N, C-alpha and C positions, 0 to 999 in steps of 0.2 A: 511290203516293205515296212520294217518294223518301224514303230513311234517311241521316241522318248518324249515325255513331258514333265516339265518343270515348273512345280506351282510353289510361289511365296505367298507365306500368311504373316499377317502381322496380328499377335493376340492383342486383346485389350489387354492394357497394362497390368501386369502380376500375375495374369490367367495362362501364363506359356505354359506351365505343367498341366493345368486344368485340359486344354486344349491338344495338347500331346497325347493325355491320355484319352480322349475321343478320338483322336485320330489312330491311334493303336487300333481302338476296336473297329473302327470303320477299315481300315487296313487288312483285318484279319478277313472280314466278311468279302471285299473286294478280290484278295487275293484268289479265291475260288473259281471266279469266274472264266469263263473260256477265253483262252490268249493273254491271259494277264501273266506275264513273266515277273515283273517287279511292281510293288505300290508298297512305299515304304515312305513313312514320316521321319524327320530328323529335326530335334530341336537344336536353337543354335549355343554354343558354348558360351559364347560373347555376350549374347543378347538372348536370353532365354524366352523372352517373348515374341522370337522369329522362330518360325516353322517353314521347313522345306519339305514339299510332297515329291517325290520321284518317283514316276510312273514309267511303265516298259510295255507295251504291247504288242504282240505279234504281226499285228497288222491293222490298217484303217478300219477294216471290217470288226475287228474285235473291240477296237475303241469305241467304234460308233455304238454295238451293242450295250458295252460299257455305259456310256451317256444315257441310252433309254432306260438301263437299270438305275442310274443314279437319278434320273430325274422323279424315281418314285420311291426314294428311299427319304426319311425324315431331315428336317435340317440340322444342324448342330445346335446344340444349346445355344441359346439367344443370350449374348452378353458375353461369347467365348473371344470373338474374333473382330478386328475392325475391318471393314470392308469385304470385298471378294476375293482379293488376292491378285496375283500376278501370273500369268498362266505363258509361260515359253513352248514351243512346240518343234520337235529337232526330228529328223531321220534319225535312224539309229543304225550306224555303221560301224561293228565291233573295229578296232583300231589295234588290239593285241590279242 
């Protein structure tokens, strides 16, 4: 079953553009992973320090493999974001 993740990050005040740029680089790498259908970051128009990451994985096995690879990646540059973010997991069922 496909998995959809929605992760919301708060950038450090005034650093939304820098965090969005760093996320674009990370997204390009992750999209190459097997089972990755979507991995994109969006910067809020209303609050530029709010970033939402949309992930779509073919199945739980692909997400599990991604989590293992992700644990080996260097962290984002210090001072770009506040906290760890908020993650929501959904089963993905196309409605149209």
